[in-house]
Backbone bond lengths (Angstrom), bond angles and torsions (degrees), N, CA, C in turn:
res aa  C-N    CA-C-N  psi(-1)  N-CA   C-N-CA  omega(-1)  CA-C   N-CA-C  phi
1 M - - - 1.453 - - 1.522 109.80 -
2 T 1.322 116.60 135.29 1.456 121.78 -179.96 1.523 110.10 -83.35
3 E 1.320 115.95 134.78 1.453 122.55 174.43 1.524 108.59 -120.03
4 E 1.324 116.19 168.55 1.450 119.55 172.89 1.518 109.94 -145.32
5 V 1.327 114.66 153.99 1.450 121.33 -179.56 1.517 108.42 -138.55
6 S 1.320 116.42 142.46 1.461 122.28 175.78 1.513 109.08 -114.16
7 F 1.330 117.04 142.32 1.452 121.34 -177.69 1.512 108.03 -153.65
8 T 1.313 115.73 167.20 1.462 121.66 -176.94 1.528 109.55 -102.91
9 T 1.310 115.15 136.41 1.455 121.14 176.35 1.517 108.00 -133.62
10 G 1.328 117.12 149.84 1.452 121.03 -175.11 1.513 112.97 -90.76
11 S 1.328 115.46 160.23 1.467 123.85 174.90 1.521 107.06 -152.75
12 P 1.349 118.10 166.75 1.455 119.20 177.74 1.516 113.45 -58.42
13 R 1.334 117.42 -20.98 1.458 120.91 179.81 1.513 112.49 -99.09
14 G 1.322 117.02 14.71 1.461 120.55 177.92 1.505 111.47 110.65
15 S 1.310 116.59 -179.81 1.460 122.10 -178.40 1.521 110.84 -76.78
16 R 1.334 115.22 149.73 1.464 121.70 179.27 1.528 107.72 -134.43
17 T 1.323 115.50 150.87 1.453 120.86 176.07 1.529 109.32 -98.26
18 V 1.315 115.24 124.51 1.468 122.37 -179.29 1.518 108.68 -114.62
19 T 1.325 116.32 140.05 1.470 121.21 177.04 1.527 108.89 -116.97
20 V 1.315 115.87 132.30 1.465 121.80 -178.41 1.524 109.10 -127.05
21 S 1.326 115.56 131.61 1.459 122.63 175.66 1.523 109.68 -95.12
22 Y 1.338 117.06 143.85 1.449 119.28 -176.64 1.543 109.68 -157.80
23 R 1.329 114.47 165.30 1.453 122.46 171.69 1.507 107.52 -121.19
24 R 1.325 116.85 135.33 1.468 120.75 -178.02 1.519 109.98 -135.06
25 A 1.333 116.08 135.04 1.454 121.18 177.43 1.519 108.79 -163.89
26 G 1.325 116.27 165.09 1.458 121.60 176.63 1.509 112.44 98.38
27 S 1.323 115.22 -172.57 1.468 121.74 179.79 1.514 108.81 -149.83
28 G 1.324 114.80 160.14 1.453 120.26 -177.20 1.514 109.99 114.51
29 E 1.321 115.94 -161.19 1.472 119.93 178.71 1.530 109.39 -67.11
30 P 1.341 117.68 145.58 1.463 120.79 -175.96 1.526 111.58 -70.90
31 L 1.334 115.07 142.81 1.470 122.89 179.71 1.532 107.56 -134.60
32 L 1.320 115.97 118.37 1.457 122.70 -179.98 1.532 109.22 -96.50
33 L 1.339 117.88 131.95 1.448 123.12 -179.27 1.529 109.77 -115.07
34 L 1.335 116.15 127.52 1.474 121.67 -174.80 1.532 109.60 -123.19
35 H 1.313 116.58 126.95 1.486 122.15 -177.33 1.532 110.79 -88.91
36 G 1.345 114.81 178.23 1.452 121.97 -179.81 1.517 112.96 -91.60
37 I 1.337 116.10 177.52 1.450 122.45 -178.79 1.530 110.04 -63.79
38 G 1.323 115.59 136.12 1.467 120.90 179.14 1.499 114.90 77.40
39 H 1.324 117.26 -2.17 1.465 120.22 -178.88 1.527 109.19 -102.64
40 H 1.308 116.52 -166.80 1.453 121.84 178.19 1.525 108.49 -148.23
41 R 1.330 116.23 175.30 1.465 119.68 -172.63 1.528 112.24 -62.18
42 Q 1.364 116.89 -22.41 1.466 119.54 -178.65 1.530 112.12 -66.03
43 A 1.324 118.21 -10.97 1.454 119.85 173.16 1.534 111.21 -57.04
44 W 1.332 116.36 -26.42 1.458 121.76 -177.79 1.531 112.76 -91.48
45 D 1.329 118.49 -1.71 1.464 120.28 -176.39 1.537 113.16 -55.07
46 P 1.341 119.66 -39.62 1.476 118.08 -177.85 1.528 114.43 -61.28
47 V 1.351 117.23 -23.56 1.461 119.76 -178.14 1.521 112.99 -113.20
48 F 1.328 117.26 -5.29 1.463 120.60 -171.12 1.531 111.18 -59.16
49 D 1.317 118.18 -51.18 1.462 120.87 -176.45 1.535 111.64 -68.35
50 L 1.339 116.94 -32.73 1.465 119.81 176.31 1.517 110.68 -62.62
51 L 1.319 116.45 -41.50 1.456 121.00 -179.35 1.527 112.34 -73.34
52 A 1.348 115.85 -33.70 1.461 120.06 -176.46 1.525 112.96 -68.10
53 V 1.316 117.37 -14.14 1.476 119.43 175.68 1.524 110.62 -64.60
54 E 1.338 117.30 -32.20 1.457 121.47 -175.47 1.526 113.86 -118.82
55 R 1.338 118.39 -9.98 1.447 120.75 -173.89 1.537 110.94 -135.23
56 D 1.327 115.12 153.89 1.468 122.90 168.40 1.529 105.57 -82.68
57 V 1.316 117.40 99.01 1.467 121.88 -167.83 1.522 111.21 -96.29
58 I 1.326 115.70 130.03 1.466 122.66 178.23 1.528 107.72 -123.94
59 A 1.327 117.30 106.23 1.466 122.78 177.27 1.520 108.05 -97.12
60 V 1.328 116.39 123.83 1.456 122.63 -169.34 1.529 110.91 -107.46
61 D 1.340 115.94 140.03 1.468 120.90 160.34 1.512 106.89 -86.20
62 L 1.313 117.65 112.54 1.458 119.85 179.41 1.533 110.40 -60.26
63 P 1.326 119.12 151.64 1.465 121.06 -179.81 1.515 111.48 -54.21
64 G 1.346 115.37 130.23 1.456 120.57 -179.00 1.503 114.32 86.58
65 F 1.351 117.17 6.65 1.462 121.96 -179.61 1.525 109.30 -136.59
66 G 1.344 115.77 154.23 1.462 118.96 -179.53 1.512 110.22 58.90
67 R 1.327 115.48 -133.13 1.457 120.65 -179.22 1.524 113.15 -92.37
68 S 1.320 117.78 -0.10 1.459 119.72 178.72 1.527 109.85 -81.94
69 P 1.351 118.04 128.53 1.455 120.37 178.62 1.526 110.99 -61.88
70 A 1.317 114.97 162.20 1.459 120.73 175.39 1.522 110.33 -63.15
71 L 1.316 116.80 156.97 1.455 120.29 175.86 1.533 109.93 -62.68
72 P 1.323 117.35 147.13 1.467 119.54 178.45 1.521 111.43 -62.95
73 E 1.310 115.32 158.34 1.461 121.05 176.99 1.531 108.88 -56.67
74 G 1.314 115.35 136.68 1.455 120.99 -178.53 1.513 113.97 100.11
75 L 1.339 117.30 -11.61 1.456 121.89 175.88 1.520 109.62 -108.85
76 S 1.322 116.99 129.86 1.451 121.36 -179.71 1.530 109.86 -93.05
77 Y 1.318 115.64 174.36 1.466 121.34 -178.42 1.526 111.71 -104.59
78 D 1.331 116.73 24.61 1.456 119.52 179.19 1.525 110.49 -86.90
79 L 1.323 115.47 173.30 1.461 120.30 -176.33 1.530 111.94 -62.36
80 S 1.321 116.60 -35.89 1.469 119.54 -177.16 1.514 112.12 -67.34
81 T 1.314 118.09 -16.16 1.462 121.46 175.99 1.515 112.47 -101.64
82 V 1.334 117.59 -47.62 1.465 121.02 -171.80 1.536 111.01 -69.97
83 V 1.331 117.92 -36.93 1.466 119.50 179.40 1.539 111.32 -62.51
84 P 1.341 119.77 -48.45 1.470 118.49 174.72 1.527 113.45 -62.08
85 V 1.339 117.58 -33.04 1.468 119.76 176.28 1.520 109.58 -61.52
86 L 1.329 117.76 -43.37 1.465 120.21 178.58 1.530 110.34 -66.24
87 G 1.343 117.25 -35.97 1.446 119.77 175.52 1.524 112.12 -62.85
88 A 1.337 116.00 -42.15 1.465 120.30 178.21 1.524 111.26 -67.01
89 F 1.334 116.57 -35.68 1.459 120.61 176.28 1.534 110.54 -60.70
90 C 1.319 117.20 -45.67 1.464 120.47 178.68 1.527 111.23 -63.51
91 E 1.327 117.08 -40.18 1.462 119.78 177.66 1.521 110.88 -62.47
92 E 1.331 117.07 -39.97 1.463 120.64 -179.04 1.530 110.58 -64.51
93 L 1.330 117.15 -34.31 1.461 120.58 177.93 1.534 112.76 -88.13
94 D 1.341 115.68 4.45 1.461 122.20 179.31 1.526 110.47 60.84
95 I 1.346 114.78 42.17 1.470 121.33 177.60 1.522 107.44 -106.48
96 E 1.324 115.63 120.28 1.469 119.49 -178.71 1.530 109.35 -104.62
97 R 1.300 116.23 118.50 1.468 124.66 176.77 1.545 111.20 45.79
98 P 1.319 117.39 72.26 1.461 119.31 176.74 1.523 111.31 -72.97
99 H 1.298 117.36 164.50 1.446 120.94 159.89 1.522 106.68 -70.67
100 V 1.321 117.63 154.92 1.458 119.63 179.37 1.524 109.70 -140.26
101 A 1.330 114.73 138.15 1.456 121.90 172.67 1.526 107.73 -126.97
102 G 1.315 117.08 134.98 1.445 120.67 -178.76 1.508 111.92 -140.26
103 N 1.322 115.84 153.94 1.454 123.09 -179.76 1.525 109.30 -121.32
104 S 1.345 116.90 128.89 1.452 122.29 175.82 1.525 110.54 61.72
105 L 1.337 118.84 -117.21 1.470 120.41 173.35 1.530 110.20 -55.17
106 G 1.324 116.73 -42.02 1.461 120.07 178.15 1.517 112.97 -62.13
107 G 1.344 116.66 -31.98 1.470 120.67 176.05 1.517 110.76 -67.26
108 L 1.329 117.21 -42.11 1.469 120.94 176.59 1.519 110.59 -61.35
109 L 1.348 116.76 -45.37 1.458 120.36 178.43 1.536 110.65 -62.48
110 A 1.323 117.06 -39.49 1.466 120.50 178.57 1.523 111.56 -61.60
111 L 1.334 116.45 -42.99 1.458 119.54 178.75 1.516 111.71 -66.06
112 E 1.331 116.72 -37.39 1.458 119.11 178.13 1.532 110.90 -67.47
113 L 1.337 117.14 -38.73 1.461 120.35 173.47 1.531 110.91 -60.13
114 G 1.326 116.23 -39.75 1.461 120.33 176.55 1.506 112.46 -65.84
115 R 1.332 116.66 -41.77 1.470 120.21 -179.85 1.524 110.47 -61.45
116 E 1.336 117.17 -33.86 1.459 121.33 -179.93 1.513 112.74 -88.97
117 K 1.354 117.22 7.50 1.467 123.29 177.34 1.530 112.19 59.91
118 R 1.324 116.89 32.67 1.470 120.89 178.57 1.526 112.06 -89.13
119 V 1.371 117.92 -7.88 1.453 121.32 -174.76 1.528 109.95 -133.93
120 R 1.359 115.10 165.53 1.464 120.63 -178.46 1.526 112.63 -86.87
121 S 1.326 116.62 -33.15 1.465 121.11 178.74 1.519 107.67 -155.20
122 V 1.326 115.08 160.35 1.470 121.72 -178.56 1.531 109.23 -130.53
123 T 1.321 115.48 129.20 1.475 121.24 168.48 1.521 106.92 -122.23
124 A 1.321 116.52 116.21 1.452 121.86 -174.97 1.533 109.77 -116.24
125 F 1.332 115.87 118.18 1.476 121.72 179.26 1.523 108.84 -99.25
126 S 1.333 116.51 116.85 1.471 122.53 -178.81 1.533 111.14 44.72
127 P 1.335 117.41 56.28 1.464 118.71 -176.16 1.526 112.17 -68.05
128 A 1.324 115.47 144.68 1.459 121.50 173.23 1.528 109.33 -69.23
129 G 1.336 115.89 159.57 1.455 119.88 171.67 1.511 115.44 104.81
130 F 1.335 118.87 -1.93 1.462 121.22 179.01 1.535 111.31 -113.70
131 W 1.307 114.81 24.71 1.468 121.99 -176.04 1.514 112.43 -90.67
132 S 1.323 116.05 159.61 1.462 121.59 162.88 1.525 107.21 -81.19
133 Q 1.313 117.41 170.29 1.463 119.27 178.68 1.531 110.96 -62.91
134 A 1.333 116.70 -39.71 1.465 120.25 179.43 1.541 110.21 -64.72
135 E 1.327 116.94 -41.54 1.470 120.75 179.13 1.527 111.20 -65.99
136 R 1.343 116.09 -38.34 1.460 118.71 177.89 1.523 110.87 -65.23
137 R 1.335 116.59 -44.02 1.469 119.05 179.72 1.522 111.02 -61.10
138 Y 1.331 116.82 -41.26 1.462 120.79 177.97 1.521 110.65 -61.95
139 A 1.345 117.01 -47.34 1.479 120.55 -178.05 1.518 110.59 -62.87
140 F 1.334 117.22 -43.97 1.461 120.03 -178.12 1.526 111.33 -67.63
141 A 1.342 116.91 -38.24 1.459 119.86 177.36 1.527 110.44 -65.35
142 T 1.313 117.52 -40.10 1.462 121.41 178.68 1.524 110.70 -65.22
143 L 1.315 117.43 -45.00 1.456 120.60 178.47 1.528 111.84 -62.73
144 S 1.319 115.99 -41.34 1.475 120.08 179.06 1.522 110.39 -63.93
145 A 1.345 116.64 -39.73 1.458 119.55 178.92 1.533 110.70 -66.54
146 M 1.327 117.08 -39.20 1.476 119.78 176.10 1.527 111.24 -61.65
147 R 1.319 116.08 -40.02 1.463 119.19 179.84 1.530 111.08 -67.84
148 R 1.329 117.65 -41.78 1.468 120.10 177.64 1.515 110.40 -61.10
149 G 1.330 117.09 -42.32 1.443 120.40 178.38 1.512 111.99 -62.42
150 A 1.343 117.05 -42.10 1.464 120.95 -179.93 1.526 110.71 -64.54
151 K 1.343 116.84 -35.19 1.459 120.45 -179.07 1.518 112.34 -76.65
152 M 1.322 116.95 -28.01 1.465 121.27 -176.88 1.529 113.17 -82.34
153 L 1.345 116.54 -31.63 1.461 119.79 -174.06 1.533 110.60 -76.12
154 P 1.321 118.11 126.48 1.473 119.91 173.22 1.529 110.68 -64.81
155 L 1.321 116.30 151.23 1.462 120.66 -178.51 1.526 112.71 -55.25
156 P 1.352 120.59 -43.39 1.483 118.87 178.81 1.533 112.59 -59.25
157 V 1.329 117.16 -33.20 1.464 119.86 178.89 1.526 109.81 -71.08
158 I 1.320 117.34 -42.74 1.473 120.20 176.63 1.519 111.02 -59.40
159 E 1.323 116.38 -43.64 1.461 120.45 -179.87 1.529 111.39 -64.95
160 R 1.326 116.81 -39.61 1.458 120.03 179.08 1.522 110.96 -66.54
161 L 1.336 117.56 -43.42 1.463 120.76 178.28 1.529 111.18 -63.03
162 S 1.310 117.25 -37.00 1.468 120.49 -176.07 1.526 113.09 -66.50
163 R 1.333 116.74 -18.39 1.471 119.23 -175.79 1.515 113.87 -83.44
164 S 1.333 118.37 -3.40 1.471 120.79 177.00 1.521 109.65 -127.08
165 A 1.329 115.24 151.82 1.465 119.53 178.52 1.527 112.13 -60.51
166 P 1.362 119.45 -44.31 1.467 118.86 176.71 1.533 112.22 -61.29
167 G 1.327 116.50 -37.17 1.456 119.46 178.94 1.514 112.37 -66.04
168 R 1.336 116.28 -42.46 1.463 119.45 177.60 1.523 110.64 -64.13
169 A 1.331 116.13 -35.46 1.463 120.12 176.27 1.525 110.50 -64.26
170 A 1.323 116.73 -42.81 1.471 119.98 179.12 1.515 111.67 -59.97
171 L 1.334 116.59 -35.09 1.464 120.36 -176.55 1.529 112.99 -84.02
172 T 1.331 117.40 -31.65 1.474 118.66 -167.51 1.521 116.21 -132.38
173 S 1.349 119.68 4.11 1.464 119.29 -173.73 1.524 112.72 -68.35
174 T 1.329 118.57 -14.72 1.456 119.50 175.93 1.516 111.73 -66.63
175 I 1.327 117.49 -31.00 1.466 119.51 -176.86 1.509 113.74 -109.58
176 Y 1.351 118.44 -18.63 1.460 120.75 178.54 1.528 109.86 -115.23
177 A 1.323 116.06 137.32 1.454 120.51 173.80 1.533 110.41 -78.66
178 R 1.340 116.12 -25.41 1.470 121.42 -178.76 1.535 109.04 -126.95
179 P 1.325 117.14 66.96 1.472 119.96 -174.92 1.521 113.62 -62.92
180 G 1.322 117.23 -23.94 1.450 119.64 179.00 1.515 113.44 -63.95
181 R 1.330 117.83 -20.10 1.452 121.78 178.81 1.522 112.61 -77.08
182 R 1.321 117.28 -18.15 1.461 120.65 -179.51 1.514 108.96 -76.33
183 S 1.327 117.00 136.75 1.465 119.93 -178.54 1.527 110.63 -71.16
184 P 1.336 118.02 152.46 1.473 119.52 175.90 1.520 112.59 -54.66
185 E 1.332 117.75 -40.99 1.468 120.94 -178.75 1.516 110.93 -64.08
186 A 1.337 116.66 -40.22 1.460 119.76 -179.90 1.522 111.52 -67.24
187 V 1.334 116.75 -39.16 1.461 120.60 179.95 1.525 110.87 -65.05
188 V 1.317 117.19 -42.15 1.471 120.18 177.06 1.523 109.58 -62.13
189 A 1.334 116.63 -46.44 1.462 120.54 -176.20 1.520 111.71 -62.93
190 E 1.349 117.53 -42.58 1.461 117.92 -177.76 1.523 112.21 -76.29
191 T 1.333 117.78 -27.32 1.471 118.95 173.52 1.513 110.63 -66.77
192 L 1.326 116.91 -41.02 1.466 120.45 176.76 1.521 111.11 -68.57
193 A 1.333 117.94 -35.20 1.456 120.66 176.82 1.525 110.93 -62.64
194 L 1.317 116.46 -40.09 1.465 120.79 176.92 1.530 110.90 -65.20
195 R 1.307 116.35 -42.76 1.461 121.33 -178.98 1.523 111.54 -64.17
196 E 1.312 116.77 -38.56 1.464 121.25 -170.69 1.522 113.66 -99.79
197 A 1.321 118.21 5.68 1.466 120.98 -175.49 1.528 111.20 -68.29
198 G 1.319 116.80 105.68 1.453 120.37 -177.41 1.499 114.42 -68.81
199 G 1.342 117.20 -20.48 1.465 119.36 -179.94 1.515 114.99 -96.01
200 F 1.343 116.93 4.65 1.462 119.71 -171.86 1.526 112.04 -62.21
201 D 1.320 117.37 -56.13 1.462 120.54 -172.68 1.529 111.75 -62.94
202 Q 1.326 117.50 -43.61 1.471 120.04 -178.83 1.527 110.58 -68.18
203 T 1.335 117.03 -36.34 1.464 119.71 177.71 1.523 110.85 -64.97
204 L 1.333 115.82 -42.39 1.460 119.46 178.97 1.534 110.60 -63.05
205 R 1.317 117.06 -43.69 1.473 119.70 178.42 1.518 111.19 -62.79
206 A 1.325 116.66 -39.06 1.462 120.40 -179.08 1.531 111.82 -66.79
207 G 1.334 116.59 -21.72 1.460 119.49 -176.41 1.516 115.11 -90.71
208 I 1.324 118.34 -0.87 1.458 121.20 -173.94 1.520 111.68 -58.54
209 D 1.311 117.90 -42.10 1.463 121.26 -175.89 1.527 113.18 -103.54
210 V 1.324 117.04 13.24 1.469 119.96 -175.61 1.523 110.96 -78.88
211 R 1.306 116.31 126.74 1.471 124.01 168.34 1.518 107.11 -138.58
212 F 1.317 116.74 129.68 1.471 119.55 177.54 1.522 108.04 -87.23
213 T 1.315 117.02 112.32 1.472 121.26 -172.32 1.518 113.18 -121.06
214 D 1.323 118.86 -3.42 1.461 121.61 -177.22 1.524 111.19 -100.43
215 D 1.322 115.49 148.71 1.451 119.85 173.32 1.541 108.97 -75.09
216 V 1.314 116.25 159.48 1.464 122.44 174.45 1.529 105.64 -114.83
217 A 1.315 115.28 95.98 1.463 120.59 -174.13 1.529 110.31 -96.37
218 G 1.320 115.07 147.67 1.449 120.42 173.55 1.506 115.20 80.72
219 V 1.328 117.72 4.74 1.462 122.80 -179.43 1.532 107.99 -132.97
220 P 1.333 119.84 130.98 1.459 120.07 175.52 1.536 111.10 -60.98
221 V 1.314 116.88 129.06 1.468 121.88 -177.05 1.519 109.23 -129.94
222 T 1.332 116.26 132.46 1.462 122.75 168.99 1.514 107.89 -121.58
223 V 1.319 116.32 131.41 1.463 122.20 171.71 1.527 106.81 -112.69
224 A 1.331 116.25 124.24 1.472 121.05 -176.15 1.527 109.54 -122.59
225 W 1.335 116.00 138.28 1.462 120.27 -176.10 1.525 110.39 -135.21
226 G 1.321 115.91 131.70 1.446 120.90 175.91 1.516 112.31 -72.16
227 T 1.307 116.12 139.64 1.482 119.47 -179.50 1.519 111.94 -71.34
228 K 1.337 117.43 -14.21 1.473 120.86 179.84 1.541 110.82 -118.09
229 D 1.305 115.60 32.44 1.465 120.46 176.84 1.516 108.99 -70.91
230 R 1.337 117.43 114.60 1.464 122.06 -177.80 1.522 112.60 -94.05
231 L 1.314 117.31 -10.53 1.466 119.79 -177.43 1.522 111.38 -97.29
232 L 1.331 116.99 -50.14 1.468 122.69 175.53 1.530 107.16 -120.09
233 P 1.327 118.20 97.21 1.477 121.38 -174.83 1.524 112.05 -54.67
234 R 1.333 114.23 149.04 1.468 120.22 -171.00 1.527 112.75 -67.01
235 R 1.347 119.37 -13.75 1.469 119.55 175.92 1.538 110.23 -62.12
236 Q 1.334 117.27 -21.71 1.460 120.03 177.01 1.524 110.57 -66.78
237 G 1.313 117.53 -22.98 1.451 120.62 175.45 1.520 111.87 -64.96
238 I 1.331 117.16 -33.88 1.474 120.65 176.79 1.521 110.16 -65.50
239 R 1.335 116.02 -40.93 1.463 119.52 176.37 1.528 110.53 -63.35
240 A 1.326 115.98 -39.69 1.462 119.96 178.49 1.527 110.27 -61.22
241 K 1.313 117.24 -41.50 1.464 121.25 179.60 1.529 110.80 -63.93
242 H 1.328 117.53 -38.68 1.468 120.35 177.97 1.524 110.52 -66.17
243 T 1.326 117.05 -37.16 1.466 120.95 179.52 1.521 111.35 -74.32
244 L 1.322 115.89 -33.65 1.465 123.08 -176.43 1.531 109.02 -118.16
245 P 1.330 118.41 71.44 1.475 119.99 -171.46 1.520 114.02 -61.05
246 G 1.329 117.84 -24.24 1.454 119.41 178.94 1.509 114.86 -86.61
247 A 1.325 116.70 -3.17 1.463 120.54 -177.31 1.530 111.51 -79.27
248 R 1.311 114.78 154.39 1.474 121.46 171.96 1.527 107.09 -90.43
249 L 1.320 117.77 127.20 1.458 122.66 176.49 1.512 109.33 -102.34
250 V 1.341 115.73 122.21 1.462 121.58 -174.54 1.514 109.72 -117.81
251 R 1.300 116.20 134.59 1.472 123.63 176.51 1.522 108.47 -93.08
252 L 1.333 116.15 133.86 1.469 121.70 179.58 1.528 108.33 -111.37
253 P 1.324 118.23 93.18 1.466 120.90 -175.26 1.525 112.32 -60.52
254 G 1.326 116.38 131.11 1.460 121.59 174.21 1.501 114.90 75.23
255 C 1.338 118.49 7.69 1.466 121.01 -176.89 1.530 110.96 -101.31
256 G 1.325 114.53 149.71 1.440 121.16 177.27 1.508 112.54 -95.71
257 H 1.344 115.99 -158.16 1.454 120.74 -174.27 1.524 111.70 -66.75
258 V 1.326 117.42 -35.35 1.470 122.24 176.87 1.527 106.40 -110.54
259 P 1.333 117.90 91.06 1.463 120.70 -166.68 1.521 114.84 -81.36
260 M 1.328 117.17 -10.11 1.473 119.35 -172.94 1.522 112.36 -60.31
261 N 1.328 116.41 -34.13 1.458 120.60 179.35 1.528 111.90 -84.33
262 D 1.342 116.61 -29.22 1.456 120.46 -177.07 1.534 112.28 -71.93
263 D 1.337 117.41 -37.65 1.466 120.54 -179.78 1.546 108.02 -151.58
264 P 1.330 117.04 78.55 1.463 119.90 -175.68 1.528 113.43 -58.81
265 A 1.329 118.07 -40.61 1.458 120.29 -176.76 1.521 111.10 -64.57
266 L 1.335 117.01 -41.67 1.458 120.37 179.88 1.533 111.03 -66.55
267 V 1.325 116.85 -44.09 1.461 120.65 -179.07 1.532 110.00 -63.13
268 A 1.319 117.78 -44.30 1.460 120.43 178.72 1.518 111.03 -62.28
269 R 1.328 117.01 -40.38 1.465 119.88 -179.63 1.533 111.29 -65.13
270 V 1.317 117.14 -40.45 1.468 120.84 178.80 1.538 110.88 -61.89
271 I 1.345 115.92 -43.79 1.463 119.86 179.79 1.523 111.10 -64.70
272 L 1.333 116.56 -47.60 1.464 119.86 -177.25 1.532 111.46 -66.82
273 D 1.331 117.21 -37.68 1.480 119.81 176.98 1.526 110.47 -60.83
274 T 1.317 116.93 -42.54 1.470 120.19 -179.64 1.525 110.68 -67.35
275 S 1.333 116.61 -42.56 1.450 119.71 -175.62 1.531 113.31 -76.26
276 R 1.318 116.60 -9.30 1.472 119.41 175.11 1.516 111.33 -83.40
């Protein structure tokens, strides 16, 4: 069941009220799950129940994505704003230093939370921020093209494509190595989430100059990369390891950019191993 919470966060122009939608279940130490740009919390559905056996799992719709409203006027979508918003969200739920796992943009946010010592452990799947300029331009152009396609396709066409394996591949093969495993309902929902994401454009603009260059010391960190990641090639994982020398670098055989659907058992095991 989806829940939402509203809380106040500060900015140079005064306090603002932010609303965040999330799903929470399970028991144990808290685990925060953060999705990528243009996606929604349902990206974590394939592993959610596996994780909830051992953790109090909170899957978040980032502000401006999924069911979470856009950030109020005066708040930007850069790291200096979104990371404190996530910190305030945890405080509102009375969660102290959760474990965090993130994918793509969510992986970058997870690492930043780790750098600021706001979390107990970090698991980052294909995190943004370890790209060359050419790789960033390619990724942003690909994401923009996916968004244009999602906005152009009428809903009946999206639904028709989702009912066949080739159609699901046409809609999602950029982020999944095994798009045929995604259900038709999930493919429709995430295509609409991409189309309707109010924070997409501002988040993309905020990421133009982003490079993660600091180590994350004193916090267990795992960086995991799919061998079939078509959006952020796995060589970026080597750069991440050089930047984060204390991190564990894990290879995800046969997985794409969003690995949770490609190999749920492996992804869950990587997260739980890190959080232990």
